[in-house]
Kinemage of the C-alpha trace (Angstrom):
@kinemage 1
@onewidth
@group {chain A} dominant
@subgroup {mainchain}
@vectorlist {calphas} color= white
{ca met a 1} P 123.046 103.173 109.361
{ca ser a 2} L 124.792 100.349 111.148
{ca leu a 3} L 128.578 100.407 110.925
{ca leu a 4} L 129.175 97.455 113.211
{ca asn a 5} L 128.187 93.808 113.284
{ca lys a 6} L 126.139 93.810 116.481
{ca arg a 7} L 127.244 90.597 118.092
{ca ala a 8} L 130.534 89.754 116.381
{ca lys a 9} L 133.350 89.242 118.811
{ca thr a 10} L 136.423 88.246 116.874
{ca gly a 11} L 140.004 88.683 117.890
{ca gly a 12} L 141.194 91.142 120.465
{ca gly a 13} L 140.484 88.649 123.211
{ca gly a 14} L 142.516 87.819 126.240
{ca lys a 15} L 142.946 89.508 129.547
{ca gly a 16} L 143.720 93.173 129.604
{ca gly a 17} L 147.071 94.740 130.215
{ca ser a 18} L 147.879 98.352 130.980
{ca ala a 19} L 150.373 100.998 130.015
{ca gly a 20} L 151.274 104.413 131.343
{ca gly a 21} L 148.438 106.003 133.301
{ca ser a 22} L 145.871 103.468 132.225
{ca lys a 23} L 144.466 100.602 134.202
{ca thr a 24} L 143.107 97.133 133.722
{ca gly a 25} L 139.816 95.654 134.731
{ca gly a 26} L 139.407 92.987 137.312
{ca ser a 27} L 135.979 93.311 138.837
{ca ala a 28} L 133.902 92.544 135.755
{ca gly a 29} L 132.618 89.012 135.773
{ca lys a 30} L 129.609 87.197 134.453
{ca gly a 31} L 127.797 87.784 137.755
{ca tyr a 32} L 125.196 90.430 138.454
{ca val a 33} L 126.666 93.555 139.990
{ca lys a 34} L 124.269 96.134 141.349
{ca val a 35} L 125.191 99.594 140.130
{ca gly a 36} L 122.462 101.780 141.554
{ca thr a 37} L 118.709 102.123 141.717
{ca tyr a 38} L 116.065 103.695 139.546
{ca thr a 39} L 112.894 105.257 140.914
{ca gly a 40} L 114.083 104.150 144.354
{ca ser a 41} L 113.494 100.418 143.907
{ca arg a 42} L 114.381 98.515 140.750
{ca ser a 43} L 118.112 98.246 140.085
{ca ala a 44} L 120.324 97.905 137.012
{ca ser a 45} L 122.827 95.089 136.690
{ca val a 46} L 126.010 94.538 134.747
{ca tyr a 47} L 125.439 91.556 132.414
{ca gly a 48} L 121.791 91.522 133.557
{ca gln a 49} L 119.127 90.367 131.110
{ca gly a 50} L 116.470 93.006 131.853
{ca gly a 51} L 112.909 92.336 130.758
{ca gly a 52} L 109.773 92.253 132.877
{ca ser a 53} L 107.044 94.856 132.782
{ca pro a 54} L 107.937 98.548 132.513
{ca val a 55} L 107.361 100.624 135.641
{ca thr a 56} L 105.788 104.063 135.729
{ca ile a 57} L 108.041 106.770 137.146
{ca pro a 58} L 106.199 108.086 140.211
{ca pro a 59} L 105.028 111.655 140.864
{ca gly a 60} L 107.732 113.956 142.147
{ca ala a 61} L 110.530 112.174 140.282
{ca ala a 62} L 112.133 113.455 137.106
{ca phe a 63} L 110.029 112.559 134.057
{ca ala a 64} L 107.139 111.374 136.210
{ca gly a 65} L 104.560 109.358 134.312
{ca arg a 66} L 106.944 107.921 131.756
{ca phe a 67} L 107.754 104.235 131.520
{ca ala a 68} L 111.127 102.802 132.508
{ca gly a 69} L 112.536 99.309 132.050
{ca gly a 70} L 111.125 96.267 130.292
{ca ala a 71} L 113.748 96.050 127.524
{ca thr a 72} L 115.980 92.985 127.230
{ca arg a 73} L 119.672 92.410 126.571
{ca pro a 74} L 119.260 91.390 122.889
{ca gln a 75} L 117.604 94.779 122.259
{ca ile a 76} L 120.643 96.701 123.483
{ca trp a 77} L 122.031 97.737 120.086
{ca gly a 78} L 120.943 100.847 118.249
{ca ser a 79} L 122.839 102.078 115.206
{ca ser a 80} L 125.315 104.784 114.305
{ca arg a 81} L 122.509 107.342 114.510
{ca tyr a 82} L 121.576 109.106 117.735
{ca gly a 83} L 117.993 108.409 118.769
{ca ser a 84} L 118.170 104.780 117.669
{ca gly a 85} L 117.627 101.636 119.703
{ca tyr a 86} L 114.180 102.185 121.260
{ca pro a 87} L 112.315 98.857 121.549
{ca tyr a 88} L 109.129 100.723 122.449
{ca gly a 89} L 107.916 104.274 122.813
{ca leu a 90} L 106.933 107.207 120.632
{ca ala a 91} L 107.745 107.224 116.946
{ca gly a 92} L 109.986 109.805 115.334
{ca ala a 93} L 113.615 110.824 115.162
{ca tyr a 94} L 113.934 112.784 118.415
{ca val a 95} L 114.579 111.435 121.923
{ca ala a 96} L 112.384 114.015 123.663
{ca tyr a 97} L 109.313 112.786 125.568
{ca arg a 98} L 110.322 109.166 125.164
{ca pro a 99} L 110.379 106.390 127.784
{ca phe a 100} L 113.516 104.815 129.235
{ca pro a 101} L 113.337 101.158 128.120
{ca phe a 102} L 116.623 100.259 129.804
{ca gly a 103} L 116.222 102.628 132.777
{ca phe a 104} L 118.760 105.270 131.677
{ca trp a 105} L 118.488 108.722 130.112
{ca pro a 106} L 119.904 109.428 126.634
{ca ile a 107} L 123.356 110.974 126.556
{ca val a 108} L 123.477 114.689 125.833
{ca tyr a 109} L 125.686 116.984 123.801
{ca thr a 110} L 125.896 120.610 124.835
{ca pro a 111} L 125.676 123.562 124.358
{ca tyr a 112} L 123.464 122.855 121.350
{ca pro a 113} L 120.270 120.782 121.284
{ca tyr a 114} L 120.670 117.549 119.361
{ca tyr a 115} L 117.692 115.407 118.375
{ca gly a 116} L 115.700 117.018 121.181
{ca asn a 117} L 118.080 115.855 123.905
{ca asp a 118} L 118.213 119.169 125.781
{ca glu a 119} L 115.503 118.015 128.212
{ca tyr a 120} L 117.977 115.470 129.628
{ca gly a 121} L 120.707 117.990 130.369
{ca pro a 122} L 122.879 119.348 131.611
{ca his a 123} L 125.506 116.646 131.237
{ca his a 124} L 126.686 117.224 134.812
{ca asn a 125} L 123.218 116.622 136.288
{ca glu a 126} L 123.835 114.305 139.252
{ca thr a 127} L 120.224 113.101 139.317
{ca arg a 128} L 120.895 111.233 136.079
{ca pro a 129} L 120.559 107.467 136.743
{ca gly a 130} L 124.084 106.151 137.205
{ca gly a 131} L 125.485 109.615 137.951
{ca lys a 132} L 126.510 112.563 135.822
{ca met a 133} L 127.981 111.909 132.397
{ca his a 134} L 131.575 110.690 132.129
{ca gln a 135} L 133.882 109.545 129.376
{ca ala a 136} L 136.916 107.265 129.191
{ca gln a 137} L 139.351 106.169 126.510
{ca ile a 138} L 140.141 102.654 125.318
{ca thr a 139} L 143.253 101.708 123.333
{ca ser a 140} L 144.539 98.411 122.012
{ca asn a 141} L 147.621 96.799 123.525
{ca ala a 142} L 148.489 95.240 120.151
{ca trp a 143} L 150.914 98.030 119.241
{ca gly a 144} L 152.495 98.599 122.649
{ca gly a 145} L 156.183 99.276 123.141
{ca asn a 146} L 156.917 95.610 123.814
{ca ser a 147} L 154.740 94.327 121.010
{ca lys a 148} L 156.259 91.669 118.794
{ca arg a 149} L 155.074 93.547 115.741
{ca his a 150} L 156.732 96.705 117.013
{ca leu a 151} L 159.998 94.871 117.557
{ca gln a 152} L 159.853 93.536 114.002
{ca gly a 153} L 159.953 97.097 112.777
{ca arg a 154} L 156.394 97.284 111.495
{ca gln a 155} L 154.506 100.533 111.906
{ca ala a 156} L 150.868 100.772 112.896
{ca asn a 157} L 148.457 102.776 110.785
{ca pro a 158} L 147.426 105.802 112.895
{ca asn a 159} L 143.811 104.661 112.722
{ca ala a 160} L 144.769 101.269 114.167
{ca thr a 161} L 146.170 102.935 117.264
{ca ala a 162} L 143.612 105.744 117.579
{ca pro a 163} L 141.773 105.652 120.909
{ca tyr a 164} L 138.093 104.898 121.304
{ca thr a 165} L 135.957 106.840 123.748
{ca ile a 166} L 132.863 105.659 125.599
{ca leu a 167} L 130.443 108.108 127.163
{ca ala a 168} L 127.448 107.646 129.433
{ca asp a 169} L 126.604 107.955 133.124
{ca tyr a 170} L 129.500 107.257 135.505
{ca glu a 171} L 128.386 103.819 136.723
{ca ser a 172} L 127.885 102.507 133.203
{ca val a 173} L 131.220 103.824 131.954
{ca gln a 174} L 133.071 102.248 134.879
{ca ala a 175} L 131.338 98.884 134.476
{ca val a 176} L 132.060 98.679 130.751
{ca leu a 177} L 135.673 99.771 131.214
{ca asp a 178} L 136.266 96.871 133.573
{ca ala a 179} L 134.715 94.429 131.110
{ca val a 180} L 136.581 95.744 128.053
{ca ala a 181} L 139.940 95.757 129.844
{ca gln a 182} L 139.353 92.179 130.890
{ca asn a 183} L 138.043 90.851 127.576
{ca cys a 184} L 139.781 92.767 124.795
{ca ser a 185} L 143.496 93.134 125.632
{ca ala a 186} L 142.893 96.841 126.104
{ca ser a 187} L 144.264 99.681 128.145
{ca val a 188} L 141.652 102.015 129.587
{ca thr a 189} L 141.733 105.346 131.340
{ca ser a 190} L 139.773 106.224 134.452
{ca pro a 191} L 136.404 107.895 133.830
{ca thr a 192} L 136.512 111.678 133.726
{ca pro a 193} L 133.542 114.070 133.832
{ca leu a 194} L 132.477 115.336 130.434
{ca asn a 195} L 133.569 118.870 129.688
{ca phe a 196} L 132.000 120.201 126.515
{ca asp a 197} L 133.881 123.468 126.975
{ca asp a 198} L 136.975 121.504 126.002
{ca pro a 199} L 137.474 121.855 122.219
{ca asn a 200} L 138.765 118.265 122.185
{ca ser a 201} L 135.590 116.812 123.692
{ca ile a 202} L 133.822 114.080 121.745
{ca gln a 203} L 131.410 115.396 119.125
{ca pro a 204} L 128.409 113.632 117.531
{ca gln a 205} L 130.250 113.087 114.251
{ca gln a 206} L 132.840 110.927 116.030
{ca met a 207} L 130.248 108.408 117.227
{ca leu a 208} L 130.347 104.872 115.851
{ca gln a 209} L 127.519 103.184 117.719
{ca phe a 210} L 124.737 103.941 120.171
{ca tyr a 211} L 123.422 101.429 122.680
{ca arg a 212} L 120.655 101.150 125.239
{ca ala a 213} L 118.208 103.587 123.607
{ca ser a 214} L 121.027 106.069 122.943
{ca ser a 215} L 122.019 106.258 126.607
{ca phe a 216} L 125.493 104.803 125.947
{ca gly a 217} L 127.813 105.666 123.076
{ca leu a 218} L 131.062 104.492 121.487
{ca ala a 219} L 133.227 106.926 119.523
{ca leu a 220} L 136.421 106.563 117.506
{ca asn a 221} L 138.502 109.655 118.075
{ca ser a 222} L 139.892 109.668 114.518
{ca tyr a 223} L 136.452 109.287 112.897
{ca asn a 224} L 134.425 112.061 111.290
{ca asn a 225} L 130.965 110.963 110.174
{ca ser a 226} L 129.267 113.801 108.334
{ca ala a 227} L 125.887 112.070 108.662
{ca asn a 228} L 125.966 112.789 112.396
{ca leu a 229} L 126.830 116.475 112.156
{ca val a 230} L 124.548 118.779 114.128
{ca ser a 231} L 123.686 120.531 110.849
{ca asn a 232} L 122.343 117.238 109.463
{ca gln a 233} L 119.954 116.436 112.302
{ca pro a 234} L 116.226 116.417 111.444
{ca ala a 235} L 114.475 119.737 111.809
{ca ser a 236} L 111.830 118.207 114.077
{ca asn a 237} L 110.636 114.918 115.509
{ca asp a 238} L 108.366 114.442 112.505
{ca ser a 239} L 111.062 115.177 109.954
{ca gln a 240} L 112.772 112.421 108.035
{ca val a 241} L 116.118 111.254 109.401
{ca thr a 242} L 118.995 112.471 107.246
{ca asp a 243} L 119.622 110.439 104.116
{ca val a 244} L 123.313 111.366 104.222
{ca gln a 245} L 125.259 108.112 104.141
{ca asp a 246} L 127.626 107.172 106.958
{ca thr a 247} L 131.261 107.957 106.277
{ca pro a 248} L 133.214 104.671 105.958
{ca leu a 249} L 135.424 103.694 108.864
{ca pro a 250} L 138.950 105.110 108.574
{ca val a 251} L 141.368 102.958 106.589
{ca gly a 252} L 143.482 100.821 108.899
{ca thr a 253} L 140.906 100.556 111.698
{ca asp a 254} L 141.547 97.372 113.680
{ca leu a 255} L 138.208 95.676 113.047
{ca asn a 256} L 138.955 92.741 115.358
{ca phe a 257} L 139.592 95.050 118.293
{ca leu a 258} L 136.541 97.148 117.440
{ca ala a 259} L 134.366 94.018 117.241
{ca cys a 260} L 135.528 92.958 120.693
{ca ile a 261} L 134.713 96.362 122.195
{ca asn a 262} L 131.305 96.427 120.521
{ca ala a 263} L 130.361 92.937 121.663
{ca thr a 264} L 131.612 93.508 125.205
{ca ile a 265} L 129.602 96.711 125.560
{ca gly a 266} L 126.504 94.893 124.354
{ca glu a 267} L 127.038 92.044 126.818
{ca ser a 268} L 127.988 94.055 129.892
{ca val a 269} L 126.471 97.549 129.895
{ca pro a 270} L 124.068 97.805 132.873
{ca ile a 271} L 120.358 97.560 132.122
{ca met a 272} L 117.328 97.737 134.379
{ca asp a 273} L 116.432 94.468 136.094
{ca ala a 274} L 113.161 92.654 135.487
{ca val a 275} L 112.275 92.369 139.171
{ca asp a 276} L 112.180 95.005 141.875
{ca ser a 277} L 115.069 94.099 144.192
{ca gly a 278} L 113.132 95.468 147.139
{ca ala a 279} L 110.170 93.259 146.230
{ca met a 280} L 112.430 90.214 146.129
{ca val a 281} L 113.699 90.986 149.608
{ca ala a 282} L 110.154 91.592 150.872
{ca ala a 283} L 108.934 88.326 149.329
{ca ser a 284} L 111.798 86.429 150.907
{ca phe a 285} L 111.084 87.975 154.301
{ca his a 286} L 107.371 87.248 153.958
{ca ala a 287} L 108.072 83.600 153.131
{ca gln a 288} L 110.347 83.275 156.146
{ca ala a 289} L 107.840 85.018 158.414
{ca ser a 290} L 105.021 82.746 157.209
{ca phe a 291} L 107.092 79.686 157.977
{ca leu a 292} L 107.910 80.709 161.556
{ca pro a 293} L 104.476 79.978 163.168
{ca leu a 294} L 104.351 76.550 161.490
{ca ala a 295} L 107.861 75.714 162.651
{ca leu a 296} L 107.003 76.828 166.181
{ca leu a 297} L 103.870 74.636 166.182
{ca trp a 298} L 105.834 71.549 165.166
{ca phe a 299} L 108.416 72.319 167.843
{ca val a 300} L 105.678 72.482 170.550
{ca ile a 301} L 104.138 69.179 169.357
{ca phe a 302} L 107.563 67.516 169.389
{ca cys a 303} L 108.269 68.711 172.951
{ca phe a 304} L 104.799 67.547 174.134
{ca lys a 305} L 105.283 64.040 172.712
{ca ser a 306} L 108.712 63.799 174.328
{ca met a 307} L 107.297 64.388 177.822
């Protein structure tokens, strides 16, 4: 059920350019960028490595009592099937009642329930870690109007120029857009709120890959994978996952560009940090406070000897 080589990053490199109403990234670097907090303390970081011990979501918060965090960057990849990519938690096909190993809720598709995801809706719920769900498109610059190949009179296969769409919480979509535009010679659109009333909205059968315990997804707009149809989802959490085989990628898909997007998402998508940022600040303050009396004592002794 895996359509993509998880860590391959071939071709498609170089800094991003833009065309029309799209934009390029510039803020994504290899540093750690705080993108919000979870349960009021521990944060998620772009390019962060995660890990540490899971925390228990406190009483009064959404999904109180469940675990959050503890997963690491190498565990980021799921598969082409929704509900994949959980490094720990309950067994079964559905995402309902499960923990949040990377600190984020699974994406949702409405108006229908899909693999038990209705408990994480609606998609415009602003209490969702990272903000309500958004989407954005990514296209390759390889076939732009000034492309050498275009000038030579060659035509691109429609599937080579078809846009990709990423969907997740707002902060995650924005962070990945910046990274992809910077790394993959891509043009990207600004994030827009998901609108499942729009007949052109991304559907489950267009999804190529799920990441971060199915809380981040990559779709190819020209793809139609019958294995991911709503009608092929398991009847219950205990039911066997569909044995319908994934539809092959469309002929002409630019695999180098796709590999770059896939690898960049895996490297950059925000995940929950291993250490409580508030605890780090408190520890630093405590260390400084403990040092002050000792420093003051040495200062008094120095002044006394100088008299």
